[in-house]
LUMZALUM-294820 format. One record per residue (C-alpha): residue number from 1; residue in one letter; x, y, z. Coordinates in steps of 0.5 Angstrom, whole numbers, plus 500, padded with zeros to 3 digits. Layout:
<vexlos>
- k,r,px,py,pz
- NUM,A,X,Y,Z
...
</vexlos>
This chain:
<vexlos>
- k,r,px,py,pz
- 1,M,774,609,584
- 2,A,767,606,581
- 3,S,764,613,581
- 4,R,770,616,577
- 5,R,770,610,572
- 6,S,762,611,571
- 7,L,763,619,570
- 8,P,766,618,563
- 9,R,761,613,561
- 10,L,756,618,563
- 11,L,759,624,559
- 12,H,759,619,553
- 13,L,752,617,554
- 14,L,750,624,554
- 15,L,754,626,548
- 16,L,750,621,544
- 17,L,743,623,546
- 18,L,745,630,544
- 19,L,747,627,537
- 20,L,741,623,536
- 21,S,736,629,538
- 22,A,740,633,534
- 23,A,739,628,528
- 24,A,732,627,530
- 25,A,731,635,530
- 26,A,734,635,523
- 27,S,731,630,520
- 28,S,724,632,522
- 29,S,725,639,521
- 30,P,723,639,513
- 31,S,717,634,514
- 32,S,714,639,520
- 33,S,715,645,515
- 34,R,712,641,509
- 35,G,706,639,514
- 36,A,705,646,516
- 37,E,705,648,508
- 38,L,700,642,507
- 39,D,695,645,513
- 40,A,696,652,510
- 41,L,694,649,503
- 42,M,688,645,506
- 43,D,686,652,509
- 44,L,687,655,502
- 45,K,682,650,499
- 46,A,677,651,504
- 47,A,677,658,503
- 48,L,678,659,496
- 49,D,674,653,493
- 50,P,668,652,498
- 51,S,665,647,493
- 52,G,671,643,493
- 53,R,670,642,485
- 54,A,676,646,482
- 55,L,681,644,487
- 56,A,679,637,488
- 57,S,687,635,487
- 58,W,689,638,493
- 59,A,688,632,498
- 60,R,690,632,505
- 61,G,694,626,505
- 62,G,698,628,499
- 63,D,705,632,498
- 64,P,705,638,494
- 65,C,712,638,493
- 66,G,713,631,492
- 67,R,714,627,485
- 68,G,708,622,486
- 69,D,702,627,488
- 70,Y,699,633,484
- 71,F,696,639,487
- 72,E,693,643,481
- 73,G,697,650,480
- 74,V,702,649,485
- 75,S,709,649,484
- 76,C,715,648,488
- 77,D,722,651,489
- 78,A,729,647,489
- 79,R,728,647,497
- 80,G,722,643,497
- 81,R,717,649,499
- 82,V,711,652,495
- 83,A,713,657,491
- 84,A,707,659,487
- 85,I,700,658,486
- 86,A,697,659,479
- 87,L,689,659,480
- 88,Q,687,664,475
- 89,G,680,663,471
- 90,K,678,657,475
- 91,G,672,660,477
- 92,L,673,660,485
- 93,A,668,663,489
- 94,G,670,664,496
- 95,A,675,668,499
- 96,V,683,669,500
- 97,P,684,667,507
- 98,P,690,669,512
- 99,A,693,662,512
- 100,V,696,664,505
- 101,A,702,667,510
- 102,M,704,660,512
- 103,L,707,659,506
- 104,P,714,663,507
- 105,G,717,661,500
- 106,L,711,664,496
- 107,T,714,668,490
- 108,G,708,668,486
- 109,L,700,668,488
- 110,Y,696,668,481
- 111,L,688,668,483
- 112,H,686,673,478
- 113,Y,679,672,473
- 114,N,675,669,479
- 115,E,669,671,483
- 116,L,673,671,490
- 117,R,670,676,495
- 118,G,671,679,502
- 119,D,677,683,504
- 120,I,685,682,502
- 121,P,688,679,508
- 122,R,693,684,511
- 123,E,697,678,513
- 124,L,700,678,506
- 125,G,705,683,508
- 126,G,709,678,512
- 127,L,711,674,505
- 128,P,718,676,504
- 129,D,719,673,498
- 130,L,713,675,494
- 131,A,714,678,487
- 132,E,708,678,484
- 133,L,701,678,487
- 134,Y,695,678,482
- 135,L,688,679,485
- 136,G,685,683,479
- 137,V,678,681,476
- 138,N,674,679,482
- 139,N,669,681,487
- 140,L,674,683,493
- 141,S,672,689,497
- 142,G,675,693,503
- 143,A,681,697,503
- 144,I,688,696,500
- 145,P,692,693,506
- 146,V,697,698,508
- 147,E,701,692,510
- 148,L,703,690,503
- 149,G,708,696,503
- 150,R,712,691,507
- 151,L,713,686,501
- 152,R,720,689,499
- 153,S,721,684,493
- 154,L,714,685,490
- 155,Q,715,687,483
- 156,V,707,686,480
- 157,L,701,688,484
- 158,Q,695,687,480
- 159,L,688,689,484
- 160,G,684,692,478
- 161,Y,677,690,477
- 162,N,674,689,484
- 163,Q,670,693,489
- 164,L,676,696,493
- 165,S,675,702,497
- 166,G,678,707,501
- 167,S,685,711,499
- 168,I,691,708,496
- 169,P,696,707,502
- 170,T,702,711,502
- 171,Q,706,705,504
- 172,L,706,703,497
- 173,G,711,708,495
- 174,Q,716,703,499
- 175,L,716,698,494
- 176,K,722,699,491
- 177,K,722,693,486
- 178,L,715,695,484
- 179,T,714,695,476
- 180,V,707,694,475
- 181,L,701,697,480
- 182,A,694,696,477
- 183,L,689,699,481
- 184,Q,684,700,476
- 185,S,676,700,476
- 186,N,675,700,483
- 187,Q,672,705,488
- 188,L,678,708,491
- 189,T,677,715,493
- 190,G,682,720,496
- 191,A,688,723,493
- 192,I,694,720,489
- 193,P,699,719,494
- 194,A,706,723,492
- 195,S,710,717,495
- 196,L,708,713,488
- 197,G,713,718,485
- 198,D,719,714,489
- 199,L,718,708,485
- 200,P,724,707,481
- 201,A,723,701,477
- 202,L,715,703,476
- 203,T,714,702,468
- 204,R,706,702,469
- 205,L,701,705,473
- 206,D,694,704,472
- 207,L,689,708,477
- 208,S,683,709,472
- 209,S,676,708,473
- 210,N,676,710,480
- 211,Q,673,716,485
- 212,L,680,719,486
- 213,F,680,727,486
- 214,G,686,732,487
- 215,S,691,734,483
- 216,I,697,729,479
- 217,P,703,729,484
- 218,S,709,732,480
- 219,K,713,727,482
- 220,L,710,722,478
- 221,A,713,725,472
- 222,E,720,724,475
- 223,I,719,716,475
- 224,P,725,714,470
- 225,Q,722,708,468
- 226,L,715,710,467
- 227,S,712,708,460
- 228,T,704,708,462
- 229,L,700,712,466
- 230,D,693,711,466
- 231,L,688,716,470
- 232,R,682,716,466
- 233,N,675,716,469
- 234,N,676,720,476
- 235,T,675,727,478
- 236,L,682,729,478
- 237,S,683,737,478
- 238,G,689,742,477
- 239,S,695,743,473
- 240,V,698,737,469
- 241,P,705,736,470
- 242,S,709,738,464
- 243,G,714,732,465
- 244,L,708,727,463
- 245,K,708,730,456
- 246,K,714,725,455
- 247,L,710,719,456
- 248,H,706,721,449
- 249,E,700,716,448
- 250,G,702,712,454
- 251,F,699,718,458
- 252,R,691,717,459
- 253,Y,687,723,462
- 254,E,680,723,459
- 255,N,674,724,463
- 256,N,677,729,468
- 257,S,674,735,467
- 258,E,677,739,472
- 259,L,684,738,469
- 260,C,688,743,465
- 261,G,694,744,462
- 262,S,696,748,455
- 263,Q,701,743,453
- 264,F,696,737,453
- 265,D,691,736,447
- 266,S,684,737,449
- 267,L,685,740,456
- 268,K,684,747,457
- 269,A,689,752,459
- 270,C,690,753,467
- 271,P,689,760,470
- 272,D,696,760,472
- 273,D,700,755,468
- 274,G,706,756,472
- 275,N,703,752,477
- 276,D,705,745,476
- 277,D,707,743,483
- 278,G,701,739,484
- 279,K,701,739,492
- 280,M,694,741,494
- 281,P,689,736,493
- 282,H,682,738,494
- 283,K,675,734,493
- 284,P,671,736,487
- 285,E,665,741,488
- 286,S,658,738,488
- 287,T,654,739,482
- 288,S,648,740,486
- 289,V,645,746,488
- 290,K,649,750,493
- 291,P,645,753,499
- 292,Q,647,760,497
- 293,Q,643,759,490
- 294,I,637,756,493
- 295,Q,637,762,498
- 296,K,637,767,492
- 297,T,632,763,487
- 298,A,627,762,493
- 299,D,627,768,496
- 300,L,623,772,491
- 301,N,619,776,496
- 302,R,624,779,500
- 303,N,622,786,498
- 304,C,615,784,500
- 305,D,612,786,507
- 306,N,605,784,509
- 307,G,602,782,502
- 308,G,605,788,499
- 309,C,611,788,494
- 310,S,616,794,492
- 311,K,616,796,485
- 312,S,623,793,483
- 313,S,620,786,485
- 314,T,614,787,481
- 315,L,618,789,475
- 316,S,622,783,476
- 317,A,616,779,476
- 318,G,613,782,470
- 319,A,620,781,466
- 320,V,620,774,468
- 321,I,613,773,466
- 322,A,614,776,459
- 323,G,621,772,458
- 324,T,617,766,459
- 325,I,611,768,454
- 326,I,617,769,449
- 327,I,620,763,450
- 328,V,614,759,450
- 329,A,612,762,443
- 330,G,619,761,440
- 331,A,619,753,442
- 332,A,612,753,439
- 333,A,614,756,433
- 334,C,620,751,433
- 335,G,616,745,434
- 336,L,611,746,428
- 337,S,617,747,424
- 338,V,620,740,426
- 339,F,613,737,426
- 340,S,612,739,419
- 341,W,619,737,417
- 342,H,618,730,420
- 343,R,612,729,416
- 344,R,615,731,410
- 345,Q,621,726,412
- 346,K,616,720,414
- 347,Q,612,721,407
- 348,K,619,720,403
- 349,V,621,714,408
- 350,G,613,711,407
- 351,S,614,712,400
- 352,S,620,708,399
- 353,V,617,702,404
- 354,E,611,702,400
- 355,H,615,701,394
- 356,L,619,695,398
- 357,E,613,692,400
- 358,G,611,692,393
- 359,R,616,687,391
- 360,L,616,683,398
- 361,S,611,677,399
- 362,L,608,678,406
- 363,D,604,672,409
- 364,Q,598,674,414
- 365,S,603,673,420
- 366,K,607,678,418
- 367,E,602,683,416
- 368,T,600,683,424
- 369,C,607,686,425
- 370,Q,605,693,422
- 371,R,602,695,429
- 372,S,605,701,433
- 373,A,613,700,434
- 374,S,618,704,439
- 375,S,621,710,436
- 376,L,627,709,432
- 377,I,634,713,432
- 378,N,639,711,427
- 379,V,645,712,423
- 380,E,644,711,415
- 381,Y,649,708,411
- 382,S,649,707,404
- 383,S,656,704,401
- 384,G,660,707,406
- 385,W,659,712,412
- 386,D,653,718,411
- 387,T,655,723,416
- 388,S,649,727,414
- 389,S,644,723,417
- 390,E,648,722,424
- 391,G,642,722,429
- 392,S,637,722,424
- 393,Q,630,719,425
- 394,H,631,714,419
- 395,G,632,707,418
- 396,V,639,704,417
- 397,R,642,702,411
- 398,L,648,697,410
- 399,S,650,695,403
- 400,S,654,688,403
- 401,E,658,686,397
- 402,G,653,682,392
- 403,S,647,683,396
- 404,P,642,689,395
- 405,S,641,694,400
- 406,V,637,693,406
- 407,R,633,698,410
- 408,F,631,696,417
- 409,N,627,700,422
- 410,L,625,697,429
- 411,E,618,695,427
- 412,E,622,690,422
- 413,V,626,688,427
- 414,E,621,687,432
- 415,C,617,683,427
- 416,A,622,679,425
- 417,T,624,676,432
- 418,Q,616,676,434
- 419,Y,617,682,439
- 420,F,624,678,442
- 421,S,620,672,444
- 422,D,624,667,448
- 423,V,622,662,443
- 424,N,627,665,438
- 425,L,632,666,443
- 426,L,639,663,441
- 427,G,643,665,447
- 428,K,645,670,452
- 429,S,651,674,455
- 430,N,652,679,461
- 431,F,651,685,456
- 432,A,647,682,450
- 433,A,642,677,448
- 434,T,641,674,441
- 435,Y,635,672,437
- 436,K,633,669,431
- 437,G,629,673,426
- 438,I,626,672,419
- 439,M,626,679,415
- 440,R,620,681,411
- 441,D,624,678,404
- 442,G,624,671,408
- 443,S,632,672,409
- 444,V,634,669,416
- 445,V,638,673,421
- 446,A,641,673,428
- 447,V,639,680,432
- 448,K,644,682,437
- 449,S,640,686,442
- 450,I,645,690,447
- 451,N,643,694,453
- 452,K,644,702,452
- 453,S,648,702,459
- 454,S,653,697,456
- 455,C,655,701,450
- 456,K,660,707,450
- 457,S,657,713,453
- 458,E,659,718,448
- 459,E,655,718,442
- 460,A,661,720,437
- 461,D,665,714,440
- 462,F,659,709,439
- 463,L,658,711,432
- 464,K,666,711,430
- 465,G,666,703,432
- 466,L,659,702,428
- 467,R,663,705,422
- 468,M,669,700,423
- 469,L,664,694,423
- 470,T,661,696,417
- 471,L,668,696,414
- 472,L,669,689,415
- 473,R,667,684,409
- 474,H,670,677,408
- 475,E,668,671,407
- 476,N,670,668,414
- 477,L,667,673,418
- 478,V,659,674,420
- 479,G,656,679,416
- 480,L,653,685,419
- 481,R,647,687,415
- 482,G,644,693,419
- 483,F,643,696,425
- 484,C,638,700,429
- 485,R,637,703,436
- 486,S,631,705,440
- 487,R,631,710,445
- 488,A,624,708,448
- 489,R,627,701,449
- 490,G,634,703,451
- 491,E,637,698,447
- 492,C,641,698,440
- 493,F,640,692,435
- 494,L,645,689,430
- 495,V,643,685,425
- 496,Y,647,679,422
- 497,E,647,674,417
- 498,F,644,667,421
- 499,M,649,661,421
- 500,A,645,655,421
- 501,N,649,650,424
- 502,G,651,654,430
- 503,S,658,655,433
- 504,L,664,650,434
- 505,S,663,649,441
- 506,Q,657,645,440
- 507,Y,661,640,437
- 508,L,666,639,442
- 509,D,665,634,448
- 510,V,660,630,444
- 511,K,658,624,448
- 512,D,658,617,446
- 513,G,651,615,444
- 514,D,648,622,443
- 515,A,643,621,437
- 516,N,642,628,436
- 517,A,650,630,437
- 518,T,654,631,430
- 519,V,661,629,430
- 520,L,665,633,425
- 521,D,669,629,420
- 522,W,677,631,419
- 523,A,676,634,413
- 524,T,671,639,416
- 525,R,675,640,422
- 526,V,681,642,417
- 527,S,677,647,413
- 528,I,674,650,419
- 529,I,681,651,422
- 530,K,683,654,415
- 531,G,677,659,415
- 532,I,678,662,422
- 533,A,686,663,420
- 534,K,684,667,414
- 535,G,679,671,417
- 536,I,684,673,423
- 537,D,689,675,418
- 538,Y,684,679,414
- 539,L,682,683,421
- 540,H,690,684,422
- 541,S,692,686,415
- 542,S,691,693,413
- 543,K,686,694,407
- 544,P,683,700,403
- 545,N,678,703,408
- 546,K,680,698,413
- 547,P,685,699,418
- 548,P,688,693,422
- 549,L,684,690,427
- 550,V,685,686,433
- 551,H,679,681,435
- 552,Q,680,680,442
- 553,S,676,675,444
- 554,I,677,669,439
- 555,S,674,663,442
- 556,A,670,656,440
- 557,D,663,660,441
- 558,K,665,666,436
- 559,V,667,661,431
- 560,L,660,660,427
- 561,V,658,655,421
- 562,D,653,656,416
- 563,H,649,651,412
- 564,L,655,648,408
- 565,F,660,648,415
- 566,T,664,654,412
- 567,P,666,658,418
- 568,H,665,665,420
- 569,L,668,669,426
- 570,C,663,673,429
- 571,G,664,679,434
- 572,A,670,682,430
- 573,G,670,689,432
- 574,L,664,689,437
- 575,H,669,691,443
- 576,K,669,698,439
- 577,L,662,699,441
- 578,L,662,697,448
- 579,A,664,700,455
- 580,D,670,699,458
- 581,D,668,695,464
- 582,V,663,691,459
- 583,V,669,689,455
- 584,F,673,687,461
- 585,S,668,683,465
- 586,S,668,678,459
- 587,L,675,677,460
- 588,K,673,672,466
- 589,D,670,667,461
- 590,S,676,668,456
- 591,A,681,667,462
- 592,A,677,661,465
- 593,M,677,657,458
- 594,G,684,659,457
- 595,Y,684,663,451
- 596,L,687,669,454
- 597,S,694,670,452
- 598,P,699,670,459
- 599,E,702,677,457
- 600,Y,695,680,458
- 601,T,696,680,465
- 602,T,702,684,466
- 603,T,701,689,460
- 604,G,693,690,460
- 605,R,693,690,452
- 606,F,691,686,446
- 607,T,696,685,440
- 608,D,695,681,434
- 609,K,699,676,438
- 610,S,694,675,443
- 611,D,689,673,437
- 612,V,694,668,435
- 613,Y,694,665,442
- 614,A,687,664,442
- 615,F,687,661,435
- 616,G,692,656,437
- 617,V,687,654,443
- 618,V,682,653,438
- 619,V,686,649,434
- 620,L,687,644,439
- 621,Q,680,644,441
- 622,A,678,642,434
- 623,L,683,637,434
- 624,T,682,634,440
- 625,G,674,635,440
- 626,R,674,638,447
- 627,R,673,644,450
- 628,A,678,644,456
- 629,V,685,642,453
- 630,S,689,639,459
- 631,S,697,639,460
- 632,H,696,631,458
- 633,L,693,633,451
- 634,R,699,638,450
- 635,L,704,633,452
- 636,G,701,629,446
- 637,A,702,634,441
- 638,E,709,636,444
- 639,S,711,629,443
- 640,G,708,627,437
- 641,R,703,622,440
- 642,L,697,623,435
- 643,D,693,618,437
- 644,D,693,621,444
- 645,L,691,628,441
- 646,V,686,627,436
- 647,D,679,626,438
- 648,P,678,619,439
- 649,R,671,619,436
- 650,L,674,620,429
- 651,G,676,612,430
- 652,G,683,614,427
- 653,R,680,617,420
- 654,F,684,622,420
- 655,S,691,624,416
- 656,R,697,623,420
- 657,P,701,628,417
- 658,E,696,634,417
- 659,A,695,632,424
- 660,A,702,633,426
- 661,K,702,639,422
- 662,L,696,642,425
- 663,A,699,640,432
- 664,G,705,644,431
- 665,I,702,650,429
- 666,A,698,650,435
- 667,L,704,649,439
- 668,L,707,655,436
- 669,C,701,659,436
- 670,T,700,658,444
- 671,A,708,659,446
- 672,E,709,663,452
- 673,A,712,669,449
- 674,P,709,673,444
- 675,A,715,674,440
- 676,Q,715,666,439
- 677,R,708,666,436
- 678,P,708,667,428
- 679,A,704,672,425
- 680,M,697,670,422
- 681,A,700,671,415
- 682,A,705,666,416
- 683,V,700,661,419
- 684,L,696,661,413
- 685,Q,703,659,409
- 686,Q,704,653,413
- 687,L,697,651,412
- 688,G,698,652,405
- 689,T,692,657,404
- 690,S,692,664,402
- 691,Q,687,670,402
</vexlos>
């Protein structure tokens, strides 16, 4: 009887224990998942940022999705899971670890514009919700993991500007939601997979600057949404599918010498223009000498036997000798005529230089610069473009408005910079060095020395870009005075006006108590902002003999100030002279400092709104006096808390209405969507100034 009474109690107790354990499991599940995500973030921090400087805010005791804690670049979804990691341009120098796959709610991973190394982890393929993967502009190597083909939610895959090798996985053709596939500037080999033609949502495909060979799959022309296809700088061959004609300028195919197709400009006609299927990829033929050719040329004595040669062999040898004598004689005659022409030209140039030197006062140190200098290969300008002197041996002549023509040769440039002495070095970048120089007439210049390997390889493209630079004339642009190029040194030199007070960046982050530092007053800051705006508006506008131009790399470093603190924008049009890889490598610095507009990572193109965005960042820097414009400072601009925004070193000595207007302009210019940013002409109207 007692046992029967105890049975219900026992069942009741068991049921209660089950309910308690279920409740405990339910309550512990979110915390355990958060703990796993925190462990994954700590692994990411250790791998991405070994120094611990960039991700110092990632603390093990914190909660990445909590209200009180801050994990830089981490955002969460409504369920409290890590949804996105945005660390572009943070200077990360580690590797991407497999631990990233322990964040199952991740929809966006943005690690572009860093210095990351190593392989792309194949574990990324296990993230079911990942929609955007940005790993471009790093130093990643190895093959593209085939597991990425399992990312069925992926819309953007950006792996460009790395050192990736191997072939393009055919599995990428399974990414039915993919809109952007960017694999440019890697070391990828093999054929273009025809499976990429199975991507119905694809709008942009960039495979340029790799080592791809074979023909272009005809299925690419059948992608319904495709608007941009960039295949430049590969070794592709065969007939170009005629259906790609519909892309117009969106189809780029330059520097694939074996491509053919009569329907496309600059392409030769195919032997069989009806063959358009593009199904038979083949490796490009080597440009080295073939064994058969070596045998034919080296086996000259095949008719000789025991020291005796046949008559035909003797006649062939005689013909070769006679032909050689004729060629040598012809070359000698040409050489004499060229030499005599060169002497006449040298006498002409010498007389003009003597006339110039007669008007100049040269001190003893400058006279010592008359020793021999490197040979000069230049283009000559007067008031415009003198095509008759392209590739000539003359100096370069640029005539700026209101100033006399200046003729430079390499000897003058070497003399002005004391043979590019480190004493005169003003600054260095990845592709150029800039020196201060004093010309023979006493004028001070800045000489930018650019290595030839950093310039455009095609002479015509380089000269076209140089012509663009000569057309730029504005009071708020640094004036180009001349140009010369040395074949012996393998360098070209741009001679600019010298700006005595340096760049705007040196007046940012001024430390208290620094006796040598200068704090710009309010009126000077406003004047600099207005001058920059006028310079950018001039670039964007269409003028007689000057088409619209996008600067592409506006920053505080590019804003130079003269002895009167008048601002001058430098570097305008320089990208027209530089090789593509040099231009893109410089984007890392722009991204790290926040100058690069958000849309560039998806479009890969610069527009005038890209310049407007960078201008907005410079305005915030001028207002705050700081290089890094934090979210706290932006919040001050949005809320109108001017005291939190304006540089405290001004001690409150600024116009509050003017500061509020400038803050509003900066916020408009740095809007996320390009369409929300004003044109520079509208900015000038808001600033109350005009050209």
